Structures are given as C-alpha cells and as structure tokens.
N, C-alpha and C positions, 0 to 999 in steps of 0.2 A: 504493500500500500504506500509506504513512504520510502520508496526507492526511485532513483533516477536511472535512466538508461545511461550506458557508458558514454554515448556520444554527447549527452548533455553536460556531463562533467568535463569532457574534452573541450566542448565549446566554451564553457565558463573559464577553464584554465587558460586556453589560448587567448581569449578576450582579455583576461587580466594580465597575461604576459605581454601582449601587444600594448596594453595600456601602460604598463610599467616602462616599456621601451620608449614609447612616444612622450611620456611625461618626464623622463629623466633629464633631457636637455635643459629643462627649466631650472634645475638645481645647480647648473654650472655657472649661471650668470653671464655677464658680458665683459668684454675687455676693450680698451681703446683701440681704434683702428684708423687706417687711412685708406680712402677709396680714390682710385685714379680712374677717370673716365674721359673719353675724347671730348674736346671742346669744338672739334670741327668734324663735319660729316665725312671728309675724305680720310680721316685718321681711323685706323682699325685697332681693335684689341686682339693681340695675338701672342704667341709664345715668345717672340722676340722682345715685345714690350715687357712681359713678365721677367724675362731673363735680364734685360737692361735695368729694371727696377731693383732686382735682387743684387746685381753687381754693384749698383750705386750705393745701396745700403751697406754692403760688405766693405766697399771702398771707404765709406765714412765711419765704419766700425759701429754701425747702429744695429743692435740685436733686434730680431723680430721673432714672434712665436710661430708664424706660419703665413703663407700666401695662397690665395685662391683666385682663379680667373673664371669669368663667365663671358657671355657674349657682349656685355656692355661695359665691364669694368674689371679692374684688378683690386682686390682687397687684401690688406696686410694687417696682421694683428700684433699688438705690442703689450709689454708687461705693465706699463703705466703711462700716464698722460705726458710726463716729461719726455720720454723717448718718442712718444707719438708726435709731439710738436717738433722735435728735432728731425724726425723722418719727413714730416710735412714740408718743412722749410727746405730740406735737402732735395726732395723730389720736385718741388715747385720750381726751384732754381735750375735743376737739371733738365726737366721736361719742357720748360718754357710755356708758351701760350697755347701749344697744341693740345694740352690736357688740362682738365680741372682736377685739382688735388684738394679733396675735402676731408675734414675730420668726421669720424663716425664711430659707432659702436658695433661690434660684431659678437655673435655668440661664442662662448668659450667652450662649448661642447666638443667632444672628439670628432674627428673627420669621419670616422666610420659610421657614426650616428647620422651625420648629414647625408652620407651616401645612401642610407636607407630611408631618407626622407624624414628623419626624426629631427625636427627643428623646434626651438623654444617658441612660446607664444610671443606675438608682437605686443609690446607694451605701449600704451597710450601716452599722451603728453604729460598727464598728471603723475604717471609712475616712472617714466623714463627721463623726464626733463626734455627741454627743447624750447621751441619758440612758436608763438601763435600770433597770426596776423588776421585782422578783420578788415576787409577792403570794401570800399564803397564804389559802386558802379555809377558813372555819370551817363544816364540814359538820354538826357536832353541833348548832350553834345553828340552822342552816337546817332540820334535821330537827325540832327542837323547835317552830319556827314552823309547819312543815307540819302537825304533830300538833295544834297549837292551832287551826289553821284547820279541821281535820277534825272538831273538836267541833261546830261549827255544821252541818257536812254530816250528821253523825249525827242531830242533833236534827231537821233538815229532813226527812231520809228517813223517820224514824219518825212525825213529825207528819203528813206527807202520807199515810202508810199508816194513820193513826189508831190507832197502837199506843202506849199510855200508857208514859211514861218516868219512872223514879224519879230519874234523875240520870246525868250523864256527866262524867268528869274524867280527868286525866292521872295515871298512875302509872308513873314511869320512862319507858321508850321505847314505851309502849303506852297506849291509851285503855281505860278500864273503864266499861262501860255497866251501869247497875243497873235492874232491873225489880221489880214488886211480887210476882210469883209465877213459877213454872216455866213455865206455859203462855204467859204474855206474853213470857218470855225466849225460848222456842222460836219464837214468831212474829217477834220482833225479830231473832233470828239469821237466820231465813230471808229477811227483808226486807233486812237489811244485806248478806247474801251476794249478793243481786241488785244492789244499788246500789253496793257497794264491793268490786269484784272484785279490787282490788289490795291488799286487807287480809286477813291471816290471822285468822280468828275462832275463838276458843277459849273454851268454857265454863269458868268458874272455880268456880262452885257453882250452887246452885238458882236464884239470881236475878241472877247477874252474868256478863257476857261480857267477854273481853279482845280488843281489836282492835290488831294490830301490822302495820306494813308488811311485805309479803312480801319475800323476798330479791331477787326480780326487780324489784319495784316500787321497792325501796330503791336498787338499782343504777341503774335508769332515772332516778329522781329526782336522784341525785348527778350523773349525766351531763348531764341537762337543766339542772341548776343551774349547773354549770360552763360549759356552752355559753352560757347566758343571761348569765352574768357576762362572758364574753369578748365577746359582742355588745354588752353595755352599756358596757364599757370602750371598745370601738371607737367607739360613738356619742359617748361623752364626748370622746374624742380628736378626733373630727371637729368637735365643737363648739369645741374649743380652736383649731382651724385648723392642725393638724399634718398634713403630707402624708406619704405612704408609711409609716404606722405598721406595726409588726410585733407583733401581739398573738396569742398562741397558748397552748394548753394545755401544761403541763409536768408530766408525771406525772398522778396521780389527783386532786390537790387543790391544784395551784398554777397560776398564770397568769404568763407572762412578757410584759412590755411593753417594746418597744424603740422609742424615738422618735428616729430619726436626723435630724440637722440642727437639733434644737431648741436654741435658745439661752436661752430663758426657762424654765430648769428649775424655778424656784420655782413659776411658774404651772402648769406641767405636773404637778408633784407635788400642788399644791393641788386640781386638778380630778380627777386620776386617783386620788389617795389618799383622797379623801372617799368615804364609802360610805353616804351617807344614803339611806334608803328611807322610803317613806310607809306608815303604818299607820292605819287608821280603826277606832276602838273607841268603846264607850259608856262614859260616866262612871257609876260605881256610885252610883245615887241613893238606895240604902238605907243608905249610910254617908257622909252629908254633914255630920253634926253635928261639932262641935268635938272631942268626946271621941274619936270614931272616928279623926279625923285625928291627934290627939295620940298615940293608941296606935300608929297606923301609923308615926308619926315615930320611935317607940321600937323599931320592928321587929315590932309585933304587927299585921301586915297581914292583913285578912280573906282567907280562901281564895278563889282565883279573881281576885284583884285585884293591881294593881301600884301602889305608892306613888310618885308622880312630882311633883316640885316644879317649877313654872314658874320658870326661872332669871331671867326678865325682871321678873316681878312678885313673886316669892316666894310665890305662891298654891299651896298643896298640893292635890293631887287624888288620889282613889282611882279608878283606871281599870281596867275589866274587862280580863282578859287575852285574851279572845276577840277575834280579829282578823277583821273582816268584809271588808275590802278592803285590798290592798297596792298598791305602786307598779307591780306587774305589770299591773294593770288600768287604768293611765293611758295614754290615747292622745295627750294633748297637755297641755302646761303652759306658760303664758306670764305674763310680768310685766305688771301693769296697775295700775289705781287703783280703790279702792272707790267705788262711785257715791254712797254715802251720806256717807262721812266724807272722801273724797278722799285717803285714806291709801294708800301702796303696798300692793299685794296680789298674790297668785298665783292665776290662774284655771286651774282643773283640769277637764279633760274625761275621762270614763271611757270605756272600750270597751263593746261591747255587753253582755258579761256583767257588767261593773262597773256599768253603768247600771241593769240590772235589780236587782242586789243593793242598790245605793244607794237605788233607788226603794222597794224593799220595806222596807229598814231605816228610812228616814225615815217611811214610812207606818205602820209598826208601833210607832214610838217617838215619836210627837208629844208635845211637852211635855218630853221628856228632853234631856239634853245629849250632844253627840257631840264626840269629841276627834280631832283630826288630829295624829299624832305623827310627827316625823322621828327615825328611829332610826339612830344612827351608832356603829359599833364596839360594838354591844350596849347602848348607852345611849340611852334614849328622851328626847326633848325635846319639850315641848308647843309645837306650832306654832299651834294655834288650838283654842278650845273655844267651841262655839256651841249655842244652844237650837234644837231642831227645831220650827219653828212650823207647818210643813205638809209634806206629802209633796212631795219634789223629784223631778220627772220630767225626762227629757232627759239625765241623766248629767253634770251640770255643777255644780261648787261652787267656792267661793272661800276661800282663806286670807288673812286680813287682820288688821291691827292689830299694833302693836309691832314693826314692821320698816321699815328704810329701803329706798330704791330698789335699792341694791347687794345687800342681803340677799334681797330679793324676786327679783332677776334671777338670782342664784346658785342660789337654791332652785328656781326654774323650770327652770334649765339642768339641774340634777341630776335632777329629776323627769322632764323631757322626754327626757333621754338614756336613761332606763330605770331600772328598779329592779334592784338586785342580788338574785338569788335566794338567795344565801348571803353573809354578811358576809366581808370580806377586809381584810387589813392588809399594809402593805409590810414585808417582812422583809429585803430586800436592795435597795440602791440604788447604782448606779454611774454616774458621769458621765465621759464621754470628751470632752476638749476638741478643737476643730477643728484645733489645731496637731498633736496626736497623730495624728489621722486623716490629715492631710496627710503626716506622716512615714511612716505605714504605706503610703500610696499610693506615695510616692517609693521606698520600699524594695521594694514589690511590683513596681512597674514596672521598677526596676533589675534585679531578679532575672530577670524575663522577658527584658529587653533583653540582659543579659550571656549568658544561656543561648542566645538567638537568635544573638548574635554568634559565640559559640564553635562552635555547630553550623554557621553559615555558613562560617567559616574552614575547618573540617574538610572540609565538603562541596566547597568550591571547590578546595582543595588535592588532595583524594583523587580526586574525580571530574571535576575540571576544568570544561569548559563544561556538561556535563550536570549537574554538581553545582551550578553557578550557577543553572540552570533549577530545580533542586529547592529552592534557597534562595528564589527568587522565588515558587514555588508555596507555600512555607512562609509567606512574608509575606502572600500572598493568603489563606491559611488563617486567620491571626490577624485580618486585616481582616474576613473573612466572619464570624468568631466574634464579634468586638466589635459588628459591625453587627446580627447576629442577637440578641445580648443586649440591645442598645439598642431594637430593634424590638419585642421581647417585653416590654420594660420590666422585665427581671429585676433583682433586687437583688444587686449585686456586693459580696462581702465578701472578707476575706483568704483564706479557704479557696477562694473562687472564683478569685482571682489565682493561687493554687497550682495549681488545676485548669488554668488557661490555660498556666502554665509546663510542666505535665505534658503537656498537649496538644501543645505545640511539640515536645517530645521524641518523643512517640508518632507525630506526623504525619510526621516525617522518616524514621521507621522504614519506612514504606511506600515512600518513594523509594529508600531503601537496598536494599530487596528488589528493586525494579525495576531499579536500576542494576547490582546484582550479577548479576541474571539476564541483562541485556544483555551484560555482560562475559563471562559463561559461554558465551553463544551465540557471541560473537566468537571465543573460544578454541577452540570446536568447529569453526571454519572457516566459519561462515555469513557471508553478506554483511551489511554494516552495516544495510541496510534490513530484512532478515529478522531480524537480531538485535534491532533496536528493536521490531519488531512482536511477536516472540516474547517479548521481555522484559516488555512491558506485558500481553500476553495471558495468559501463563502465571503471572505473579506475582499476577494479579488474585484468583484463588481463595484464595491464602494470605493476601493483604491482607484480603479479605472475612472469612475465618474469624477472624483475630486481632481485627478490629474488632468483629465480632458478639459474640465472647466478652466483650470489654471493655464493650460496650454492655449486655449482659445484667447484668454486675456493676453497672454504673451504674444501671440500672433497679431492681435490688434495693436499692441504697442510697437511691434516691428513695422506694421503697415503704416501707421499714422505717426509714429514717433521719429525722432531724429537725434543724432549725436549721442549723448550719454544715455538718454531714455532707450534708444534703439539698442545700444550696447548691453544695457541691463537686460532687456527683453531677450536678446539672443542667448545670453548665458543662462537665463531662467528657463527658456524652452529646452535647451540642450540638457540642463540639469534635471528637468522633468523626465526626459527620455532615459537618462542614465539611472535615475532613482527607481524607475519602474523595473529596470533590469536587475539592479542590485537588491532592492527590497524583496522582490519576489523570487528570482532565480538563485542569487548568491546565498541569501539567508536560508532558503529552502534546501539548497545543496548541503550546507553545513549541518542543518538539522538532520537531514537524511543520512549523512555520513556518520553522525553521532548515534542516532537512535534507530535508524531505519533497519539495521541488521539484527536488532534485538527482537526476537519473536515474542517473548513473554515480557514485554515492557510494562512495569507496574507503576512507574512514576517518572515525571520529567521535572527538571529544575526550572520552574517558571513561577 
C-alpha cells in the first residue's frame, strides 16, 4: 500500500541530483573580471585576440584566474579589484580604440560546471550593485522631425503624379500644402489620400490643404519610437560589454536602464546618455553670401533653414531643415582612415531604402553641398560638409576631417548601435555599490534561513519523525527552486528573495495538511498504513486547489505587473510548482522508505 515503484525513487533521486548540480554554482560567488569586446564591426573575436591578451598580461606580470572566449567577447577573471584595474589599464592601452575594455563580474564556479550549463542565477541591481538610469523621451521633438521628413514625401508623391505644387511647409503640428487653383488642390488631395493613408487631410481654403497625423498613426509612431529607443539602448549597452542589462519601457514616455554589476559607471553613462543621431541635409546654396550669414547670426534666419556654426572651424552654415536620411537608415558604421588624406574617418553604409534615397539625392544635386549632422539633445553639430561631385550609388559614404581616432571610433559606435527615434535625456541616476548589494544578499539569505529554521523546529517538535521528513522535503523544495532559477537564468532581486521566503512558508502548509489528515485517520481507528495512504490521498485535492489559486494570482501578477512585482511573481509561481513536487512526492518517498516495508506496523511517530 505504501510503497513506490522503483522508477519513482529513481526519478526523485535524479531530480534532486540535477538540482544539486545546477544550484551549486550559486555558492561560488563572483570574482572581478575584465571583458574585451570589439568597438568596430570589422574587428573579430578570435583565438589570436585571446592569445594576444594573455601574452600582454604575462608581459606585464599580471596574474589572472582564467580566460574564456565567446562569439562577442573575451572575459578574464582576477583575484581582486586591484589586479582587475591594472589589467584594464594595460589592455586598454595595448588594444587601442578597436576594442572596448570594460570592468565586470564573472562567476567563480569551475569551468566544468559551465560546460554542463550549470551557471549561477543572474542577480539584480539591488543585490549585485551597479547603476540605474531613468530616461525621458522627448516625443514632441520626435514628432517635429517626423513632420519635417514628410515634407519630402509630399513633394515626391505629387511630383510622381505630375501635379504642380505651389509650396509645402510646417504650421504647428501639421503640414500645409499650397496649390495654384481649386482643381489642382482636388487632384492633390486625392493623390495624397492614396499615398499617405496615415495622415488626416483637411481642406483649408480654395488652394490649401492641411495634413496632420491621424490619432492612430500618432499612437503607432510614439510606440514605435519608444521601442526603437529601447532597442538602440540595448545595442549600445552590448557595445559597452555589459552582461545581463535590464532595459524596459516605463510608462508612455520613459525608459528604465539597469546595468547590474557595472563598475565603470562613468563609461556607462557616457555611452548610454549620449543621444547623437545622424541627419543628412542640403546646404542652402541660395544664401551663401556674407550678408545672409551675418543676418542669420543676428537671428534673421531664412524660412526653411537652420543656422549652424561648425564648432571646430567657426564656419557658419545655413542648412535646409528638410531631412533626407537619418540614422534609422544606417546598416553599419565603422572607424577607418580617409584614402586621400589618411585622416581618421567614419565609413557609413545605408540600408536598402537609405541607399536609394542617397543615390537619388546625390544624382539630383550634383555640384551642391551636402551636410552630415550629428544631433545630440536637440543641438545639431556639423560632422562633415562635402560637395556632391557625382551620383553615389551603392549606399556608402564617409565622414572625414577634423576628428581624431577616438572621436571617429565613438561616432561609429553610436551610429552603428542605432539611431534614437526620439531624443532622450537622463532625468534620474542611481548607483548601488557592490558592498550594499552584498549586504542585501546577506540579509535576504538570513531571512530565508531563520524562517526555515523556525519552521523546522516547529515541525520536528509537533510532528516528530514525520515532521522531520516534511523538513527534508522543504529543503529539497528550496534546492529545486534555486536550481530551476539558475537553469532558466532568471534575474534574482530582493522581491525574488521575499518570494522564496514566502514559498518556504507556503510549501510547509501542504505537509501540515497531510500530517493533520494522517493524525485524523489514526484517531478514527485506522491502521497506520491506511492512515498514511488516506492522509496523502485525501489531502491531495485540497493541496491542489490552494496551489492552483495561488498560481493563478501569480500568473496575473506576471501578466499585469512589471519590474520587481513581475520578478516576485515569477519566483512565486516556480516555487508553487517545486513545492507540489517536494511536499507530495519527496515526503511520501521518505515515509514509504521508512514505514512502507513494515507489514505489521503498529504505530508511527506523528
């Protein structure tokens, strides 16, 4: 009656052994590390790079605990932070601007565990230390840029349809298109409705139309802009060499960035906080005389132009506001050297759409000047001004002149990582030191441990031997939960530790139900074997119901919660699953092994 088949014992034993293996890496902790990753797309991570790094460390007599290489980076582990900083400085000087050398933390677990996929849990910002940024997205400026780009689309649409256009310009949050008469306006309205379905077109008078983004298109643009900014920030953090970043949308116009384990916070802020995007515009060739530039300096800027002074040379320019291409159309950017002058340069490649637009732009404006602008926090800076000598096919161009190797490398990194669809600025910054994170871990572990000890003492005193079996099952539950979190590479935070503590209390509840049911059956006069069987069998439905309701609440928190709430819910749901396994199968296996083979069982210690 109270015996398990051999396969059930084997299943439980294998599960616990695997849980032990995958939870062990968490006890080794982390050690200081240096991560080397390419800063340019043309640079590869290979065995030669690893060998060169190791030779450099040996040359400088800098000891290291180990080195590992993956597709994106080389990671080296060190005994303490002093040696880590020495290695960082030596490698940064040796490798130059081709590579990003970042401080990091790496697991101290043996390599053979990592080869089996046994890795420690990822720790959140509050446990590991690091830096947190909250960034505000400027949607108004993003919409203005979007409308400026649509000016060119309006002209192209009417030009292709051979409908004469008197002019198009911005008025507030809408475009105003002018025609010579009512008939032409009607033709233009019909054509624009076909080509611009996301714009609301309203007649203003006999010769003018107003084009404004529809509410649906406006909402879609804002969502896409925010998603693109999140993706761009993630790419930039990857370039920085930070592992396990948490970058997520917060509200309708904010982005939260958490970089756990980052020690070089200044470098992180420099890369993440910079919001440079590329804009490609034409220089206004109709206003190049000294008088026009002097008037523009006094604030009398011609309509449709921006007055921008090159900070490096002091040369003023009147540049048309119409943006032909932005960083969104960049497929790659790398630092190189100009073939004619040997000066540092940035080589830019456009995507398919960008290549077509760039080819048409250069073909239609031969002899005119084109400006590449880097726009940061709403302020445009001239990166390069060049004369279009001939049509440029193939979608490739170069920014060169007046920059050193570091500037060229940083510019390429920002452009390669992606363009921000909407400008952002850091409005909140928090730095959590490693010592505070270690203190949080110690307190969290202590809370779980003391809770476990209190429960263990109560169960052993109140339920005697069966209570001890319940405590062992509870320990197996914690082991299984930690192993599952490690296997899934979930990020553990303080709310997650709280969920583990809660799971410990909830898991023992199932054993209390079983034990009380067994005692009740004994009081009714049933034999010990019958009482054990009935206790586990009849308590199962109650245990299942209570855990299912808790699991549903956890799923709701996962679906509708975010950040710490979602992390708490994930650990809670996993804890419910492991507690069902341990409370029912593990504790029953221990009881069966102890009492199941005794045919004439007269009493049990409960």
